[in-house]
Backbone as CSV, one residue per row, in Angstrom:
resi,resn,N_x,N_y,N_z,CA_x,CA_y,CA_z,C_x,C_y,C_z
1,MET,40.732,36.298,13.084,42.049,36.471,13.838,41.541,37.684,14.803
2,LYS,41.841,38.055,15.670,41.323,39.003,16.757,42.340,40.211,16.608
3,ASN,42.358,41.524,17.402,42.853,42.581,17.500,44.393,41.984,17.670
4,PRO,45.424,42.329,17.230,46.731,41.944,17.286,47.535,42.578,18.568
5,ILE,47.086,43.471,18.941,47.387,43.653,20.248,47.048,42.957,21.658
6,ILE,45.826,42.030,21.661,45.420,41.293,22.642,46.049,39.983,22.288
7,PHE,45.808,39.773,20.996,46.587,38.315,20.814,48.095,38.302,21.153
8,ARG,48.775,39.385,20.772,50.165,39.124,21.745,50.000,38.908,22.947
9,ARG,49.279,39.798,23.525,49.371,39.795,25.130,48.769,38.975,25.742
10,ALA,48.160,37.785,25.058,47.648,36.511,25.348,48.302,35.133,25.719
11,VAL,49.681,35.436,25.150,50.807,34.338,25.114,52.132,34.956,25.961
12,LEU,52.441,36.486,25.313,53.733,37.270,25.612,53.675,36.924,27.263
13,TYR,52.297,37.588,27.855,52.416,37.540,29.239,52.036,36.273,29.837
14,SER,52.293,35.259,29.148,52.224,33.917,29.897,53.675,33.420,29.844
15,LEU,54.732,34.275,29.957,55.994,33.679,30.355,56.092,34.076,31.963
16,GLY,56.269,36.369,31.371,57.440,36.702,31.138,57.685,37.236,31.625
17,LEU,57.521,35.044,27.892,59.219,35.205,26.916,58.753,34.089,25.521
18,GLY,60.679,33.676,15.017,60.485,32.803,13.871,60.148,33.408,12.783
19,LEU,59.581,32.886,12.109,58.891,33.108,10.856,57.557,33.312,11.058
20,SER,57.129,33.919,10.162,55.453,34.125,10.522,54.908,33.063,9.276
21,SER,53.506,33.091,9.733,53.054,32.174,8.676,52.689,32.698,7.096
22,PRO,52.945,32.146,6.248,52.782,32.684,4.903,51.628,33.197,4.807
23,LEU,50.574,32.754,5.104,49.213,33.322,4.955,48.871,34.585,5.622
24,LEU,49.432,34.506,6.879,49.209,36.179,7.673,50.142,37.147,7.029
25,ALA,51.167,36.616,6.202,51.984,37.460,5.776,51.590,38.067,5.131
26,GLN,50.682,37.777,4.006,50.236,38.335,2.799,49.025,38.888,3.252
27,GLU,48.321,39.067,4.375,47.127,39.912,4.533,47.495,40.993,4.828
28,ASP,46.545,42.106,4.298,46.712,43.678,4.692,45.932,43.947,5.865
29,PRO,46.706,44.682,6.703,46.151,44.847,8.123,44.399,45.506,8.123
30,ALA,44.417,46.312,6.626,43.260,47.291,6.413,42.041,46.215,6.268
31,SER,42.794,45.263,5.660,41.432,44.047,5.290,41.102,42.914,6.243
32,VAL,41.907,43.123,7.157,41.631,41.894,8.442,40.282,42.055,9.262
33,PRO,39.143,41.185,9.198,38.010,41.628,9.822,38.376,41.694,11.334
34,VAL,37.147,42.361,11.969,37.336,42.361,13.347,36.502,41.440,13.928
35,GLU,36.846,40.669,14.668,36.088,39.635,15.661,36.105,39.633,16.776
36,ARG,35.208,39.446,17.732,35.178,39.276,19.125,35.876,37.970,19.558
37,SER,36.539,38.278,20.646,37.436,37.288,21.105,37.423,36.908,22.481
38,VAL,37.461,36.197,23.360,37.638,36.193,24.949,38.954,37.135,25.354
39,PHE,39.485,37.666,24.554,40.577,38.826,25.171,39.917,40.124,24.721
40,ASP,39.123,40.434,24.137,38.459,41.681,24.634,37.640,42.109,25.465
41,GLY,38.282,42.732,26.664,37.951,43.340,27.568,38.425,42.482,28.905
42,ASP,37.577,42.284,29.614,38.728,41.526,30.932,38.778,39.876,30.434
43,TYR,39.520,39.209,31.060,39.975,38.158,30.584,41.062,37.459,31.682
44,LEU,41.019,36.257,32.080,41.990,35.423,32.954,42.228,34.325,32.287
45,THR,43.834,33.741,32.699,44.314,32.750,32.236,44.798,31.799,33.429
46,ALA,44.662,30.612,34.050,45.371,30.297,35.157,45.848,29.043,34.399
47,GLY,47.088,28.833,35.268,47.669,27.506,34.495,48.695,26.380,35.532
48,LEU,49.075,25.697,35.274,49.865,25.011,36.106,50.879,23.875,35.410
49,GLY,52.202,24.089,35.526,53.086,23.561,34.699,54.158,22.685,35.769
50,VAL,54.959,21.821,34.787,56.056,21.398,35.745,57.379,22.067,34.877
51,ALA,58.120,22.619,35.695,59.727,22.998,35.581,60.845,22.728,35.818
52,VAL,61.725,22.571,35.083,63.119,22.023,35.555,64.071,22.877,35.242
53,GLY,64.956,23.552,36.250,66.079,24.427,36.227,67.027,23.977,37.129
54,PRO,68.221,25.080,37.469,69.017,25.049,37.991,68.519,25.104,39.682
55,SER,69.613,24.272,40.508,69.177,23.983,41.628,69.486,25.487,42.674
56,TYR,70.309,26.448,41.794,70.818,27.783,42.291,71.375,28.466,41.072
57,GLU,71.433,29.467,41.128,72.227,30.181,39.981,73.328,30.020,39.778
58,GLY,73.811,29.290,38.831,75.084,28.704,38.785,75.397,27.417,38.698
59,SER,74.064,26.940,39.176,74.524,25.321,39.400,74.398,24.506,38.601
60,ASP,75.156,23.244,38.222,75.138,22.448,37.359,74.257,21.088,37.933
61,ASP,73.501,21.284,38.831,72.589,20.297,39.391,70.958,20.974,38.768
62,TYR,70.130,19.939,38.723,68.579,20.745,38.399,67.800,19.801,39.122
63,THR,66.583,20.827,39.336,65.344,20.305,40.403,64.199,20.130,39.521
64,ILE,63.302,19.541,39.923,61.966,19.525,39.117,61.260,20.730,40.499
65,SER,60.035,21.499,39.742,59.503,22.187,40.409,58.191,22.401,39.840
66,PRO,56.890,22.861,40.515,55.577,23.267,40.063,55.536,24.614,39.496
67,LEU,54.980,25.030,38.772,55.132,26.440,37.873,53.777,26.685,37.779
68,PRO,53.297,27.700,38.755,51.920,28.058,38.622,51.660,29.350,37.612
69,VAL,50.594,29.603,37.085,50.724,30.632,36.025,49.105,31.566,36.177
70,ILE,49.259,32.656,36.588,48.074,33.248,36.246,48.253,34.918,35.673
71,LEU,47.599,35.087,34.827,47.558,36.339,33.860,46.312,36.972,33.576
72,GLY,46.089,37.877,32.792,45.066,38.320,32.235,44.859,39.766,32.126
73,SER,43.630,40.574,32.188,43.497,42.063,32.334,41.908,42.174,33.002
74,ILE,42.266,43.386,33.872,40.966,43.665,34.459,40.723,45.047,34.602
75,GLY,39.821,45.350,34.040,39.514,47.097,33.752,40.600,48.107,32.977
76,GLY,41.228,47.067,32.288,42.164,47.745,31.357,43.676,47.544,32.039
77,ILE,44.083,47.115,33.229,45.091,47.028,33.594,45.518,45.230,33.242
78,ASP,46.710,45.233,32.936,47.324,44.109,32.374,48.289,43.599,33.605
79,PHE,47.849,42.452,33.761,48.858,41.680,34.615,49.602,40.252,34.323
80,GLN,50.892,40.486,34.425,51.763,39.012,33.770,52.592,38.715,35.097
81,PRO,52.683,37.478,34.843,53.632,36.752,35.855,55.026,37.240,35.770
82,ARG,55.958,37.470,36.942,57.365,37.520,37.124,58.371,36.635,37.695
83,GLY,58.698,35.729,37.238,59.329,34.418,38.050,58.359,33.936,38.777
84,PRO,58.554,34.026,40.304,57.675,34.064,41.592,57.228,35.289,41.551
85,GLY,56.226,36.321,41.275,55.764,37.379,41.180,54.639,38.195,39.842
86,ILE,54.700,39.411,40.253,53.944,39.973,39.271,54.337,41.260,38.772
87,ALA,53.502,41.791,37.852,53.777,42.868,36.918,52.658,43.141,36.591
88,LEU,52.170,44.562,36.535,50.769,45.345,36.546,51.274,46.552,35.457
89,ASP,50.832,46.434,34.042,51.000,47.868,33.013,49.647,48.447,33.326
90,PHE,49.978,49.499,33.788,48.585,50.409,33.993,48.329,51.217,32.646
91,ILE,49.091,51.087,31.442,48.758,52.197,30.269,47.923,51.344,29.487
92,PRO,46.621,51.546,29.398,45.925,50.708,28.322,46.406,50.864,26.904
93,ASP,46.218,49.873,26.263,46.392,49.467,24.737,45.820,50.090,23.972
94,LYS,46.171,50.989,22.751,45.031,51.538,22.119,44.840,50.892,20.799
95,LYS,43.537,50.254,20.735,43.235,49.397,19.509,43.806,50.042,18.196
96,GLY,44.842,49.633,17.327,45.070,49.684,16.150,46.353,50.347,16.213
97,ALA,46.944,50.683,17.373,48.150,51.637,17.627,49.365,50.574,16.780
98,LYS,50.240,51.438,16.227,51.717,51.050,15.880,52.453,51.053,16.777
99,VAL,52.147,51.700,17.872,52.980,51.753,18.950,52.406,51.981,20.602
100,ASP,52.643,50.704,21.304,51.978,51.108,22.875,53.001,51.254,23.748
101,PHE,52.519,51.715,24.861,53.468,51.978,26.068,53.245,51.262,27.098
102,ILE,54.308,50.773,27.819,54.041,49.971,28.890,54.596,50.621,30.287
103,PHE,53.980,50.648,31.156,54.652,51.150,32.599,53.609,50.508,33.962
104,GLY,54.557,50.212,35.038,53.813,49.906,35.856,54.815,49.576,37.212
105,PRO,54.128,48.964,38.241,55.105,48.411,39.120,55.083,46.938,38.976
106,VAL,56.533,46.288,39.234,56.649,45.168,39.501,57.245,44.514,40.644
107,VAL,56.838,43.520,41.268,57.163,42.618,42.603,57.787,41.348,42.059
108,ARG,58.819,40.515,42.413,59.502,39.590,42.193,59.835,38.958,43.690
109,ALA,59.627,37.531,43.886,60.218,37.269,45.184,61.618,36.139,44.434
110,ARG,62.395,36.230,45.319,63.717,35.437,44.721,63.926,34.329,45.824
111,PHE,64.179,32.881,45.595,64.672,32.193,46.727,65.679,31.319,46.242
112,ASP,66.526,31.988,45.195,67.723,31.387,44.992,68.609,31.126,46.637
113,ARG,69.391,29.859,46.450,69.949,29.387,47.540,69.222,29.495,48.843
114,GLN,67.832,29.085,48.953,67.130,29.375,49.921,66.699,27.911,50.259
115,ASN,66.252,27.138,49.342,66.053,25.800,49.698,66.333,25.077,48.307
116,SER,66.171,23.625,48.074,66.532,23.133,46.936,68.084,23.176,46.848
117,ILE,69.217,23.184,47.349,70.493,23.208,47.181,70.768,21.834,47.397
118,LYS,70.934,21.400,46.051,71.580,19.550,46.110,72.980,19.592,46.071
119,ASP,73.749,20.553,45.995,75.391,20.648,45.665,75.895,20.336,47.615
120,PRO,76.421,19.730,48.068,76.411,19.598,49.789,77.390,20.640,50.274
121,VAL,78.542,21.028,49.156,79.458,22.031,49.570,78.716,23.393,49.457
122,VAL,78.237,23.568,48.438,77.207,25.047,48.351,76.386,24.901,49.590
123,ARG,75.854,23.913,50.053,74.968,23.699,50.844,75.521,23.977,52.685
124,SER,76.717,24.123,52.467,77.938,24.002,53.745,78.232,25.386,53.934
125,LEU,77.757,26.353,52.982,77.879,27.685,52.881,76.705,28.564,53.673
126,GLY,75.481,27.915,53.931,74.294,28.008,54.661,73.495,28.604,53.667
127,LYS,72.009,28.550,53.923,70.831,29.209,53.149,70.856,30.674,53.643
128,LEU,70.432,31.368,52.403,70.032,32.344,52.349,68.830,32.669,52.425
129,ASP,68.622,33.923,52.975,67.157,34.532,52.979,66.700,34.896,51.768
130,PHE,64.837,34.791,51.687,64.538,35.089,50.445,64.230,36.726,50.249
131,ALA,64.597,36.786,48.892,64.422,38.666,48.702,62.817,39.009,47.985
132,VAL,62.672,40.003,47.923,61.389,40.667,47.696,61.868,41.894,46.921
133,GLU,61.723,41.411,45.505,62.241,42.850,44.920,61.228,43.503,44.057
134,VAL,61.117,44.790,44.386,59.950,45.781,44.341,60.665,46.812,43.075
135,GLY,59.833,47.286,42.267,60.068,48.434,41.459,59.465,48.866,40.023
136,PRO,59.747,49.853,39.319,59.079,50.278,38.125,59.429,49.114,37.030
137,PHE,58.803,49.017,35.980,58.883,48.379,34.720,58.484,49.352,33.718
138,ALA,58.935,49.410,32.544,58.839,50.353,31.361,59.133,49.849,30.232
139,GLY,58.311,50.229,29.077,58.876,49.729,27.774,57.690,50.413,26.717
140,LEU,57.864,49.781,25.449,57.071,50.230,24.218,57.008,49.178,23.473
141,GLN,55.830,48.674,22.679,55.623,47.622,22.092,55.166,48.162,20.754
142,ILE,55.975,47.519,19.555,55.670,47.794,17.964,54.867,46.741,17.336
143,ASN,53.693,47.541,16.955,52.665,45.991,16.555,52.987,45.897,14.944
144,ARG,52.714,44.970,14.260,52.718,44.666,13.124,54.143,44.927,12.425
145,VAL,54.909,44.241,12.657,56.159,44.438,12.320,56.595,43.651,10.979
146,LEU,56.057,42.287,10.770,56.377,41.574,9.713,55.131,41.059,9.341
147,ASN,53.978,41.321,9.842,52.627,40.594,9.342,51.640,41.328,10.412
148,PRO,50.267,41.069,9.900,49.327,41.814,10.812,48.980,41.453,12.197
149,TYR,49.737,40.496,12.569,49.488,39.850,14.229,50.652,39.748,15.009
150,ASP,51.664,40.462,14.375,53.256,40.257,15.358,53.421,41.506,16.028
151,SER,54.038,41.335,17.023,55.097,42.379,17.783,56.426,42.129,18.432
152,LEU,56.816,43.314,18.342,58.558,43.532,19.104,58.013,44.386,20.117
153,THR,58.577,43.464,21.469,58.508,44.594,22.896,59.554,44.485,23.108
154,ALA,59.949,45.839,23.874,61.404,46.246,24.507,61.096,46.710,26.018
155,GLN,61.344,46.025,27.063,61.139,46.775,28.404,62.286,46.446,29.186
156,VAL,62.217,47.107,30.265,63.245,47.082,31.344,62.549,46.923,32.512
157,ASP,63.353,46.238,33.640,62.676,46.129,35.189,63.742,46.850,35.920
158,LEU,63.235,47.864,36.675,64.039,48.323,37.765,64.032,47.786,39.127
159,ARG,64.509,46.609,40.045,64.078,46.605,40.940,65.055,46.592,42.226
160,TRP,64.538,46.879,43.779,65.212,46.828,44.758,64.971,45.918,45.858
161,ASP,65.452,45.178,46.505,65.291,44.064,47.335,64.388,44.935,48.751
162,VAL,63.668,44.551,49.125,62.764,45.572,50.093,62.616,44.593,51.523
163,ALA,63.299,43.024,51.700,62.888,41.927,52.541,64.082,41.888,53.351
164,GLY,65.285,42.717,53.317,66.518,42.564,53.917,67.296,41.505,53.347
165,ALA,67.112,41.069,52.385,68.202,39.771,51.784,69.303,40.508,51.319
166,HIS,69.829,40.328,49.672,70.733,40.781,49.476,70.645,42.623,49.201
167,ASP,69.339,43.039,49.477,69.434,44.467,49.586,70.169,45.431,48.879
168,GLY,69.888,44.451,47.554,70.948,45.141,46.301,69.690,45.645,45.116
169,MET,70.262,45.820,43.808,69.238,46.717,42.932,69.530,45.427,41.591
170,VAL,68.508,45.431,40.946,68.718,44.710,39.845,68.010,45.280,38.410
171,VAL,68.734,45.081,37.692,67.860,45.896,36.346,67.974,44.897,35.194
172,PHE,66.789,44.565,34.767,66.550,43.634,33.868,65.637,43.850,32.423
173,PRO,66.426,44.474,31.117,65.842,44.655,30.066,65.927,43.099,29.513
174,SER,64.827,43.599,28.260,64.180,42.555,27.206,63.747,42.871,26.340
175,LEU,64.137,42.058,25.151,63.548,42.466,23.868,62.669,41.134,23.136
176,THR,61.543,40.981,23.176,60.876,40.041,22.467,60.019,40.260,21.199
177,TYR,59.705,38.982,20.391,59.232,39.310,19.159,58.565,38.057,19.605
178,PHE,56.959,38.685,18.985,56.023,37.342,18.829,55.255,37.097,17.898
179,THR,54.391,36.103,17.156,54.025,35.857,15.978,53.464,34.901,16.105
180,PRO,52.229,34.562,15.208,51.295,33.344,15.108,51.715,32.865,14.479
181,LEU,51.949,31.223,14.120,52.239,30.400,13.467,50.991,29.911,12.374
182,SER,49.917,29.936,13.369,48.600,29.424,12.740,47.734,29.869,13.665
183,ARG,45.912,29.781,13.368,45.150,30.229,14.331,45.136,29.371,15.732
184,SER,46.248,28.544,15.691,45.942,27.609,17.207,47.285,27.553,17.991
185,VAL,48.334,28.457,16.824,49.724,28.167,17.660,50.621,29.550,17.691
186,VAL,50.771,29.770,18.465,51.829,30.779,18.716,53.159,30.874,19.293
187,THR,54.081,31.893,19.115,55.161,31.813,19.469,56.215,33.158,19.741
188,SER,57.041,32.983,20.957,57.510,33.781,20.852,59.166,33.779,21.189
189,LEU,60.228,34.776,20.733,61.475,34.587,21.289,61.977,35.750,22.229
190,ALA,62.753,35.695,22.837,63.047,37.028,23.886,64.505,36.606,24.142
191,VAL,65.381,37.760,24.245,66.488,37.772,24.595,66.545,38.877,25.662
192,SER,67.322,38.548,26.637,67.422,39.150,27.925,68.941,39.227,28.780
193,GLY,68.691,40.207,29.864,69.887,40.196,30.580,69.644,40.353,32.002
194,GLU,70.812,40.551,32.599,70.205,40.768,34.104,71.723,41.681,34.662
195,TYR,71.410,43.018,35.343,72.788,43.375,35.420,72.861,43.670,37.309
196,VAL,73.715,43.572,38.003,73.458,43.546,39.513,74.330,44.332,40.009
197,ASP,73.900,45.052,41.270,74.877,45.970,41.718,75.986,44.954,42.829
198,ASP,76.427,46.101,43.592,77.496,45.278,44.615,76.809,44.379,45.299
199,ASP,75.765,45.108,46.407,75.050,44.325,47.374,74.543,42.984,46.752
200,TYR,74.257,43.145,45.697,73.351,41.688,45.008,74.688,40.839,44.894
201,ALA,75.550,41.114,43.949,76.687,40.050,43.731,77.546,39.625,45.164
202,ASP,77.726,40.668,45.931,78.304,40.002,47.370,77.444,39.074,48.169
203,TYR,76.316,39.221,48.252,75.227,38.188,49.177,75.113,36.754,48.442
204,TYR,75.161,36.882,46.888,74.942,35.329,46.263,76.377,34.765,45.564
205,PHE,77.294,35.842,45.547,78.320,35.075,44.992,79.509,35.094,45.556
206,SER,79.779,36.042,46.750,81.133,36.066,47.398,81.365,35.144,48.504
207,ILE,82.662,34.759,48.663,82.821,33.539,49.754,83.884,34.378,50.735
208,SER,83.077,34.387,51.860,83.474,34.748,52.963,84.596,33.916,53.687
209,PRO,85.877,34.700,54.479,86.803,33.357,55.216,85.975,32.388,56.147
210,ALA,84.641,32.710,56.576,84.063,31.638,57.278,83.617,31.029,56.259
211,GLY,82.695,31.482,55.225,82.507,30.492,54.364,83.355,29.384,53.717
212,SER,84.605,30.088,53.555,85.518,29.046,52.927,86.083,28.014,54.052
213,ALA,86.101,28.546,55.247,86.541,27.301,56.414,85.479,26.312,56.341
214,ALA,84.308,26.875,56.272,83.071,25.656,56.100,82.777,24.825,54.871
215,SER,83.145,25.365,54.030,83.036,24.345,52.669,84.304,24.284,51.842
216,GLY,85.662,24.657,52.121,86.667,24.202,51.554,86.979,25.429,50.251
217,LEU,85.761,25.986,50.068,86.317,27.249,48.552,86.661,28.139,49.142
218,PRO,87.522,28.331,47.992,88.675,29.809,47.998,87.708,30.877,48.620
219,THR,88.509,31.863,49.119,87.748,33.296,49.568,86.954,33.916,48.160
220,PHE,86.454,34.887,47.853,86.158,35.658,46.634,85.105,36.762,46.992
221,THR,85.918,38.080,46.307,84.438,39.130,46.647,83.788,39.608,45.133
222,ALA,82.313,39.032,45.041,81.785,39.494,43.874,81.267,41.148,43.845
223,THR,81.640,41.951,42.890,81.197,43.123,42.768,80.186,43.266,41.486
224,SER,79.721,44.445,41.141,78.590,44.746,40.472,78.968,44.398,39.117
225,GLY,77.853,43.848,37.969,78.063,43.895,36.613,77.146,43.247,36.024
226,TRP,77.322,42.806,34.601,76.479,41.860,34.120,76.295,40.443,34.785
227,LYS,75.069,40.052,35.217,75.204,38.883,35.892,74.815,37.486,34.932
228,ASN,74.073,38.149,33.652,74.109,36.848,32.931,73.348,37.258,31.605
229,VAL,73.309,36.890,30.323,72.460,37.136,29.283,71.943,35.784,29.020
230,GLY,70.390,35.864,27.953,70.125,34.718,27.794,68.839,34.707,26.736
231,ALA,68.529,33.640,26.263,67.492,33.556,25.361,66.596,32.914,25.600
232,THR,65.228,33.170,25.626,63.850,32.344,26.044,62.979,32.178,24.984
233,MET,62.289,30.846,24.671,61.423,30.395,23.373,60.250,29.938,23.979
234,LEU,59.230,30.471,23.638,57.850,30.313,24.105,56.706,29.494,23.223
235,THR,56.214,28.674,23.188,55.230,28.485,21.890,53.863,27.887,22.803
236,ALA,52.725,28.465,22.298,51.477,27.995,22.989,50.523,27.208,21.857
237,VAL,49.807,26.387,22.189,48.893,25.413,21.525,47.540,25.578,21.904
238,ASP,46.662,25.995,21.475,45.460,25.990,21.700,44.539,24.638,21.355
239,LEU,44.207,23.898,22.236,43.787,22.752,22.094,42.496,22.310,21.044
240,ASP,41.706,23.338,20.807,40.596,23.025,20.109,40.559,23.853,18.889
241,GLY,42.058,24.227,18.308,42.410,24.668,17.142,42.208,26.362,17.202
242,ASP,41.613,26.816,18.051,41.349,28.302,17.966,41.534,29.287,19.142
243,VAL,42.693,30.273,19.235,43.384,30.714,20.331,42.509,31.814,20.752
244,THR,41.578,32.389,19.809,40.792,33.754,20.005,39.465,33.314,20.919
245,ASN,38.900,32.157,21.083,37.890,31.680,22.018,38.105,31.206,23.349
246,GLY,39.639,30.971,23.673,40.177,30.840,24.991,40.055,29.263,25.205
247,GLY,39.730,28.366,26.238,39.428,27.274,26.711,41.157,26.709,27.302
248,TRP,41.034,25.673,27.018,42.621,24.642,27.173,43.366,25.010,26.146
249,GLY,44.914,25.230,26.536,45.749,25.158,25.592,46.975,24.641,26.576
250,LEU,48.180,24.491,25.829,49.601,24.244,26.209,50.719,25.289,26.161
251,ILE,51.596,24.980,26.954,52.866,26.240,26.945,53.986,25.240,26.956
252,PHE,54.670,25.676,26.029,56.151,24.942,25.779,56.958,25.973,26.480
253,LEU,58.066,25.652,26.844,58.874,26.853,27.204,60.405,26.332,27.370
254,GLY,61.542,27.095,26.766,62.579,26.705,26.688,63.628,27.776,27.060
255,SER,64.934,27.903,27.771,65.659,28.835,28.023,66.852,28.498,28.260
256,TYR,68.013,29.283,27.649,69.387,29.330,27.934,69.922,30.814,28.157
257,SER,70.983,30.855,29.478,71.485,31.579,29.702,72.661,31.512,30.245
258,ARG,73.603,32.537,30.150,75.003,32.163,30.389,75.174,33.277,31.496
259,MET,76.286,32.975,32.508,76.421,33.814,33.645,77.749,34.242,32.905
260,LEU,78.090,35.561,33.662,78.865,36.463,33.025,79.552,37.132,34.230
261,GLY,80.796,37.770,34.106,81.496,38.460,35.237,81.754,38.026,36.505
262,ASP,81.822,38.650,37.476,82.008,37.814,38.987,81.258,36.650,39.320
263,PRO,79.650,36.719,38.863,79.120,35.549,39.103,79.523,34.140,38.438
264,LYS,79.983,34.444,37.286,80.669,33.229,36.776,81.922,33.004,37.092
265,ARG,82.817,33.836,37.770,83.979,33.563,38.372,83.707,32.953,39.735
266,SER,82.755,33.644,40.246,82.582,32.810,41.937,82.928,31.179,41.712
267,PRO,83.416,30.780,43.109,83.622,29.389,43.135,82.456,28.642,42.827
268,VAL,81.170,29.362,43.399,79.913,28.536,43.315,79.117,28.106,42.039
269,THR,79.887,28.874,41.152,79.593,28.480,39.746,80.695,27.741,39.116
270,SER,82.018,28.427,39.270,83.028,28.108,38.342,83.893,26.783,38.839
271,ILE,83.738,26.747,40.512,84.070,25.162,40.660,82.945,24.334,41.081
272,ARG,82.202,24.593,41.466,80.853,23.721,41.890,79.922,23.894,40.838
273,GLY,79.423,24.511,39.919,78.475,24.805,38.935,79.065,24.803,37.512
274,SER,78.541,25.806,37.236,78.302,25.606,35.544,77.994,27.072,35.235
275,ALA,78.621,27.914,34.304,78.286,29.101,33.668,76.810,28.986,32.524
276,ASN,76.730,28.027,31.876,75.550,27.401,31.401,74.484,26.976,32.069
277,GLN,73.410,27.638,31.978,72.217,27.571,32.638,70.902,27.367,31.686
278,PHE,70.382,26.102,31.757,69.101,25.852,31.364,67.681,25.566,32.068
279,PHE,66.983,25.830,31.345,65.455,26.179,32.307,64.356,25.318,31.221
280,GLY,63.533,24.326,31.386,62.728,24.016,30.503,61.162,24.052,31.393
281,ALA,59.946,24.101,30.795,58.935,23.778,31.161,57.516,23.871,30.274
282,VAL,56.852,22.682,30.945,55.510,22.393,30.049,54.610,22.200,31.192
283,GLY,53.224,23.208,30.394,52.141,23.735,31.208,50.977,23.291,30.622
284,VAL,49.742,23.505,31.241,48.465,23.477,30.670,47.605,24.527,31.264
285,GLY,46.975,25.281,30.390,46.305,26.484,30.954,44.622,26.474,30.814
286,TYR,44.013,27.273,31.434,42.614,27.624,30.986,42.098,28.949,30.949
287,THR,41.840,29.354,29.827,41.615,31.312,29.532,39.975,31.414,29.482
288,PHE,39.326,32.258,30.158,38.001,32.659,30.156,37.640,33.977,30.389
């Protein structure tokens, strides 16, 4: 097995988002041999998957879309996907450290209700502009929680729209536990939520008098609050049986989230959609 910090990074960052192997749980960290791996130093993982998710936030219609993935580390800077976007961790992880710190910029695009709106009533409200959310993210990772190779990571994004769409702010905290199940299978479980301000809530979930006339939905004014909470489980399988040497691998991801507050009460959710939101993806990637 390789360094647990790098091992965690290789799978958690393929998102981002059980019980440990009995064999690993019995090993003492001081007795684990240090082996070279593809994740020592610079590395890159590129992949492509197929995702199934709601047509818009709060929808009960689902669409299929491609899911490109690129992640890695160059010059000590880790980069990880953020929906359609990227986050850069500028603080290098220290080999053998019990706690590592995370900090850097994050950029995320948001295309909600910009295309692929299947519900004709919601579509009559008109397309929304795509948002570009920019800001910092920070957190910490505790290594070797239950076995020599697992980790518990807490982090939070703070993002503002700079594209003139919702013009609001999003706070995105998450807590992720990662562990290997064998040398070829690793998994992570994450819980997260999103808090949005008045501008965001109003843009995506309010119904104006003009929108009510066009759609037949009642008028509604949405305000700030927790938009949703949810959980995501990810499992990665190395196809040659050894995750440390890179090569081809499969990724399976599933998540559930529950809409809250005004986003849940909005007619686009409560009348035309559902507060229960599901997402799934299957992909293949190559690491070198």
